[in-house]
matplotlib code that plots the C-alpha trace (Angstrom):
import matplotlib.pyplot as plt

x = [-22.8, -20.7, -18.8, -17.3, -13.6, -12.6, -11.4, -14.6, -16.6, -14.5, -15.0, -18.7, -18.9, -17.0, -18.9, -20.5, -19.4, -18.1, -15.7, -14.6, -12.9, -10.5, -10.9, -8.2, -10.7, -12.9, -10.0, -8.9, -12.3, -12.9, -9.4, -7.5, -10.3, -12.2, -15.7, -18.7, -18.4, -21.0, -22.3, -25.2, -27.3, -29.6, -32.7, -34.6, -38.3, -39.7, -41.2, -42.7, -40.1, -39.7, -38.0, -34.7, -34.5, -33.7, -30.2, -29.2, -31.3, -29.2, -26.0, -27.6, -28.5, -24.9, -23.6, -25.9, -24.6, -21.1, -21.9, -22.2, -24.4, -26.5, -28.2, -30.8, -31.3, -34.9, -33.8, -37.0, -35.3, -33.3, -36.6, -37.8, -34.3, -34.0, -36.0, -39.2, -39.7, -41.8, -44.1, -43.3, -46.6, -46.0, -42.3, -42.9, -45.7, -43.4, -40.6, -42.8, -43.9, -40.3, -39.5, -42.4, -41.2, -37.5, -38.4, -40.6, -37.9, -35.2, -37.6, -38.3, -34.5, -34.5, -31.9, -31.9, -32.7, -31.8, -28.7, -30.7, -31.6, -33.9, -33.1, -35.3, -33.2, -35.3, -34.7, -31.2, -30.7, -32.8, -30.7, -28.5, -25.3, -26.1, -27.0, -23.8, -21.7, -23.6, -22.7, -19.0, -19.0, -20.5, -17.6, -15.0, -16.9, -17.2, -20.4, -18.7, -17.6, -21.0, -22.8, -20.3, -20.8, -24.5, -24.6, -25.6, -27.9, -29.7, -32.2, -30.6, -32.6, -32.1, -31.9, -31.8, -32.8, -30.1, -31.3, -29.5, -26.2, -27.1, -28.0, -24.5, -23.1, -25.8, -25.1, -21.4, -22.2, -24.5, -21.5, -20.3, -23.7, -24.7, -21.3, -20.5, -17.4, -18.6, -21.3, -22.9, -24.6, -24.7, -21.8, -23.8, -23.0, -19.2, -18.7, -20.6, -18.5, -15.3, -16.6, -17.1, -13.6, -12.0, -13.8, -14.9, -11.3, -11.2, -13.8, -11.8, -13.9, -12.5, -12.5, -14.9, -14.9, -17.3, -18.8, -20.5, -22.9, -22.8, -25.7, -28.1, -30.0, -33.8, -36.2, -36.3, -32.5, -30.7, -31.0, -34.0, -36.2, -39.2, -40.4, -40.5, -43.3, -42.0, -38.5, -39.5, -41.8, -43.5, -43.2, -47.0, -47.5, -49.8, -48.4, -50.1, -48.6, -45.2, -45.6, -46.7, -43.8, -41.2, -42.6, -42.0, -38.5, -35.4, -33.6, -32.1, -31.2, -27.6, -26.8, -25.8, -24.6, -27.3, -29.7, -31.7, -33.3, -29.9, -28.6, -31.6, -30.6, -27.0, -27.6, -30.8, -32.1, -28.8, -27.6, -31.1, -31.0, -27.6, -29.0, -32.0, -30.6, -26.8, -26.2, -26.9, -29.4, -31.6, -33.9, -35.2, -38.1, -38.5, -41.4, -39.0, -35.9, -34.6, -34.6, -31.6, -30.0, -27.5, -25.3, -23.3, -24.0, -21.1, -22.8, -26.1, -24.4, -22.6, -25.9, -27.6, -25.0, -25.2, -29.0, -29.5, -31.2, -33.6, -35.1, -38.5, -37.2, -35.3, -38.2, -40.6, -38.1, -37.5, -41.3, -41.7, -38.8, -39.8, -43.5, -42.4, -40.0, -42.7, -45.5, -44.7, -44.2, -47.5, -49.2, -47.7, -49.2, -52.6, -52.6, -51.6, -54.2, -51.5, -49.3, -52.2, -53.1, -49.6, -49.3, -52.5, -51.3, -47.8, -49.1, -52.6, -54.2, -54.0, -57.1, -59.4, -58.6, -60.9, -63.0, -61.6, -63.6, -64.1, -61.8, -63.7, -64.2, -62.1, -64.6, -62.0, -61.2, -64.4, -66.9, -68.2, -65.8, -62.7, -60.9, -61.4, -60.1, -57.1, -56.1, -54.5, -54.2, -54.9, -51.9, -51.2, -49.1, -46.4, -45.1, -41.9, -43.9, -43.4, -46.1, -46.9, -49.2, -49.4, -49.4, -46.9, -44.1, -46.3, -47.5, -44.0, -42.2, -44.9, -45.5, -43.2, -40.5, -43.1, -45.6, -42.9, -41.8, -45.4, -46.1, -43.1, -44.1, -47.7, -46.9, -44.3, -46.9, -49.5, -47.0, -46.0, -49.7, -50.6]
y = [-44.4, -41.3, -42.8, -45.7, -45.5, -46.0, -49.5, -50.3, -49.2, -51.4, -54.4, -53.8, -53.5, -56.9, -58.8, -62.1, -61.5, -64.4, -62.2, -58.7, -57.9, -54.9, -54.2, -51.6, -49.4, -49.4, -48.6, -45.8, -44.1, -44.5, -44.0, -41.8, -39.8, -39.8, -39.8, -42.2, -45.3, -45.0, -48.4, -49.9, -53.0, -53.9, -56.1, -57.0, -56.4, -59.8, -62.2, -61.3, -60.3, -63.1, -63.5, -64.3, -60.5, -60.1, -61.5, -58.5, -56.1, -57.0, -56.1, -52.9, -52.1, -52.7, -50.6, -47.7, -48.1, -47.9, -44.5, -45.7, -44.0, -46.7, -46.6, -49.3, -50.0, -51.1, -52.8, -52.7, -53.0, -56.0, -57.6, -58.4, -58.8, -61.9, -64.2, -62.1, -62.6, -59.4, -57.8, -54.2, -52.8, -54.4, -53.7, -50.2, -51.4, -54.1, -51.6, -49.5, -52.5, -53.6, -50.0, -50.2, -53.7, -52.7, -49.5, -51.6, -54.3, -51.7, -49.8, -53.1, -53.4, -50.0, -48.4, -44.9, -44.7, -41.0, -42.1, -44.5, -43.6, -45.5, -45.4, -46.8, -48.4, -47.0, -43.4, -43.5, -46.7, -45.4, -42.2, -41.7, -41.6, -44.9, -46.5, -45.3, -46.7, -50.0, -50.2, -49.3, -52.0, -54.6, -54.0, -55.1, -58.1, -61.4, -63.4, -66.2, -63.9, -62.3, -65.6, -67.0, -63.9, -64.3, -68.1, -68.1, -65.1, -65.0, -67.8, -70.2, -71.9, -73.6, -71.0, -68.3, -64.7, -62.2, -60.1, -62.6, -61.3, -57.7, -58.2, -58.6, -55.7, -53.4, -54.5, -53.7, -50.4, -49.4, -48.9, -46.0, -44.4, -44.6, -43.0, -45.5, -46.8, -50.4, -52.9, -55.3, -58.6, -62.4, -64.7, -66.0, -62.6, -63.0, -63.6, -60.4, -58.5, -60.0, -58.9, -55.3, -55.3, -56.5, -54.4, -51.0, -49.7, -50.3, -47.6, -45.3, -45.9, -46.5, -49.8, -50.5, -52.8, -55.7, -57.2, -60.6, -62.3, -66.1, -67.9, -68.9, -72.2, -72.0, -73.8, -76.8, -76.9, -75.4, -71.9, -69.8, -69.1, -66.9, -69.6, -72.3, -71.5, -74.2, -72.7, -69.3, -67.4, -64.4, -61.1, -61.0, -64.7, -65.1, -66.8, -70.1, -70.1, -69.4, -72.3, -74.7, -73.8, -74.1, -77.5, -78.7, -77.1, -79.2, -79.7, -83.1, -84.0, -83.3, -82.0, -78.3, -78.2, -77.1, -76.5, -73.5, -73.0, -72.7, -70.4, -68.2, -67.9, -67.2, -64.6, -63.0, -63.6, -63.2, -60.1, -58.6, -59.0, -57.3, -54.4, -53.9, -54.5, -54.2, -57.9, -61.0, -63.3, -66.2, -67.9, -71.5, -72.2, -75.7, -77.4, -78.9, -77.1, -73.6, -72.0, -72.4, -69.0, -68.5, -65.5, -67.0, -69.5, -71.9, -72.6, -73.3, -75.6, -77.5, -78.2, -79.1, -81.7, -83.1, -83.3, -81.0, -78.6, -80.8, -79.8, -79.5, -77.1, -75.1, -74.8, -73.7, -71.0, -69.7, -69.6, -67.5, -65.1, -64.6, -64.0, -61.3, -59.8, -59.7, -58.4, -54.6, -55.0, -56.6, -54.0, -51.3, -53.1, -53.4, -49.8, -48.4, -48.5, -47.3, -50.3, -52.7, -51.2, -51.3, -54.9, -55.8, -53.9, -55.5, -59.0, -59.3, -62.6, -65.2, -65.7, -68.5, -71.7, -72.4, -75.6, -78.2, -78.0, -80.5, -80.1, -78.0, -79.2, -77.5, -74.9, -72.9, -69.3, -67.6, -68.8, -66.5, -66.6, -67.5, -64.3, -65.2, -68.7, -67.3, -65.4, -68.6, -70.0, -67.5, -65.9, -67.2, -65.6, -67.9, -68.1, -66.2, -63.4, -64.4, -65.0, -68.2, -68.5, -67.8, -64.0, -63.9, -62.4, -59.8, -58.7, -58.8, -56.7, -55.0, -55.1, -52.1, -49.9, -47.1, -49.4, -50.6, -47.0, -46.0, -48.8, -47.9, -44.2, -44.8, -47.2, -44.8, -41.9, -44.1, -45.3, -41.7, -40.6, -43.5]
z = [59.5, 60.2, 63.1, 61.0, 60.2, 56.5, 57.3, 59.2, 56.1, 53.8, 56.2, 56.2, 52.4, 52.1, 54.7, 53.5, 49.9, 47.9, 45.8, 45.1, 41.8, 42.0, 45.7, 45.4, 43.6, 46.7, 49.0, 46.7, 46.8, 50.5, 51.9, 49.4, 47.8, 51.1, 49.5, 49.4, 47.2, 44.4, 43.2, 41.4, 41.6, 38.7, 38.7, 35.6, 36.2, 35.3, 37.8, 41.1, 43.8, 46.4, 49.7, 48.0, 47.4, 51.1, 50.3, 48.1, 50.3, 53.3, 51.4, 50.1, 53.7, 54.8, 51.9, 53.0, 56.6, 55.2, 53.7, 50.1, 47.5, 45.7, 42.4, 41.8, 38.1, 37.3, 34.1, 32.1, 28.7, 30.0, 31.1, 27.6, 26.2, 28.4, 26.1, 26.3, 30.1, 30.3, 27.7, 26.8, 28.1, 31.5, 32.2, 33.5, 35.8, 37.1, 37.5, 39.7, 41.7, 42.2, 43.4, 46.0, 47.2, 47.5, 49.5, 51.7, 52.2, 53.1, 55.4, 57.2, 57.8, 59.6, 57.3, 55.9, 52.2, 51.6, 49.7, 47.5, 43.9, 41.5, 37.8, 35.1, 32.3, 29.5, 30.8, 29.4, 27.4, 24.5, 24.1, 21.0, 23.2, 24.8, 21.5, 19.9, 22.8, 22.5, 18.8, 19.7, 22.4, 20.0, 17.6, 20.1, 21.7, 19.8, 19.6, 21.5, 24.4, 24.7, 24.8, 27.3, 29.5, 29.7, 30.1, 33.7, 33.6, 30.3, 29.7, 27.3, 24.5, 21.2, 18.4, 21.0, 20.1, 19.4, 22.4, 24.7, 23.3, 23.7, 27.4, 28.7, 26.7, 28.1, 31.7, 31.2, 29.6, 32.4, 34.7, 32.5, 31.9, 35.6, 36.6, 39.4, 41.0, 41.4, 40.4, 42.8, 41.9, 42.4, 41.7, 38.7, 37.0, 37.3, 33.6, 32.8, 35.3, 33.7, 30.3, 31.6, 33.2, 29.9, 27.4, 28.8, 28.8, 25.0, 24.7, 26.9, 30.0, 33.5, 35.1, 38.0, 41.0, 41.2, 44.3, 44.3, 46.7, 46.9, 45.3, 48.0, 47.5, 47.1, 49.4, 47.0, 46.7, 43.8, 42.6, 43.9, 40.9, 40.2, 37.7, 40.4, 43.0, 45.4, 45.5, 46.7, 49.2, 47.8, 49.6, 50.0, 51.0, 54.0, 57.2, 56.4, 52.9, 54.4, 56.9, 54.1, 51.8, 54.6, 55.6, 52.0, 51.9, 51.4, 54.7, 55.1, 58.7, 59.6, 56.1, 55.8, 52.2, 49.7, 52.6, 51.6, 55.0, 56.8, 54.0, 54.6, 58.3, 57.3, 54.6, 55.7, 59.3, 61.2, 59.2, 59.5, 63.3, 63.3, 61.2, 63.4, 66.9, 66.5, 67.3, 65.2, 66.9, 65.8, 68.3, 68.0, 70.4, 71.8, 73.6, 76.1, 77.5, 76.9, 73.5, 71.3, 70.6, 67.9, 67.2, 64.3, 61.6, 62.6, 66.0, 64.2, 61.7, 64.4, 66.3, 63.0, 62.1, 65.7, 65.3, 68.4, 65.9, 63.9, 60.5, 62.2, 64.8, 62.2, 59.9, 62.6, 63.8, 60.3, 59.7, 62.8, 62.0, 58.4, 59.2, 61.6, 59.1, 56.3, 58.6, 58.3, 54.5, 54.1, 56.3, 54.1, 51.1, 52.6, 53.7, 50.2, 47.4, 45.0, 46.0, 45.4, 42.1, 40.7, 41.7, 39.8, 36.7, 36.9, 37.3, 35.9, 36.7, 33.9, 31.8, 32.8, 31.0, 28.1, 28.0, 25.6, 22.4, 19.6, 16.7, 14.1, 10.6, 8.0, 6.5, 4.6, 5.3, 4.1, 6.7, 9.6, 12.6, 10.5, 11.6, 15.3, 14.8, 13.1, 16.2, 17.6, 21.2, 24.0, 25.6, 29.2, 31.9, 33.3, 37.0, 36.0, 34.4, 30.8, 28.3, 26.3, 23.3, 19.6, 20.1, 22.9, 20.8, 19.3, 22.8, 24.2, 21.6, 19.6, 15.8, 15.1, 16.7, 16.9, 18.7, 21.1, 22.0, 22.4, 24.8, 26.9, 26.9, 27.7, 30.5, 31.9, 32.0, 33.6, 36.3, 37.0, 37.4, 39.7]

ax = plt.figure().add_subplot(projection="3d")
ax.plot(x, y, z, "-o")
ax.set_aspect("equal")
plt.show()
């Protein structure tokens, strides 16, 4: 906002963050250089976006209010580097779906998005310049340090693919190729941010600031995850589904630590109210007595510990507030055929499960139908957007570099035409 002073902008940028690395960089840009802070936030286009995305969206909205320029990296290459969570032919469709959802979320928060720019990772991460910089960076980062950096972000598995080591290097290198002053992400990415701070200067690149949101618990307790349907509410969930999931949500009486429902009020509903009306406000209706009205999270936590605000009252109030918040987004989806079509392309429904068949006798390899039998188990889509089955790897990465590039190119063209 034009009427904010430099110090007010800096305060808004830092609000509700867990940590800022190199805050002097932010102050230098805003106060001394007197220009907008340019930052990026990246998201790998894997599983379906859920209501946990409101947490970074609130911060992006605050950054926009503080006059920042924001680049949102739709990290399609990262999506299948992270243990093949997204097949190549789907990553661009998912990137377009993510873009539609993010625009809808920010529009619902009533913030201007004219200083928002979307960048598809493959639009520059496949260039000779980027590839050479990646080789240069890989020559100064050890296997141990790269694995350590990605430990909380990249899916860990026994005998993990080498792609998990490339992922943190690319996230660090993106800062230089996106030409930003800062990178924003969750506190789980701190080790990647530290890797960027320690290594980019070795290639002659400037150091950036890093801004970190706290990790907000999911509805089931613990980290909110796209692979756990009970820990999240989908952006397109109907009111009855929202009510059902929140009823099952973890919210022990009088306990505020690890309470995902209270965290959602703290990091989403109160800040959203402030963005939309200028004042934070969360209302809890009661059958008897006046409604409970909270303007800050400490008052709410105090009443929850005292059992004045019960889990039942809290869940009902969050259900009502979230349903209202999602209503314009879902109306936008229902009114847009393009939005609906890209969602179906990005997340095609899984194939119907096949009936269990008797184990066939070994007839050798020359009988009719042998080729079909050799194709293996059908590939099934998982809740987190990844594939499982005998042909999953082939579908995810392609049989050759040429096929992989062709899949990316064809998907990109189709997305642009839709």
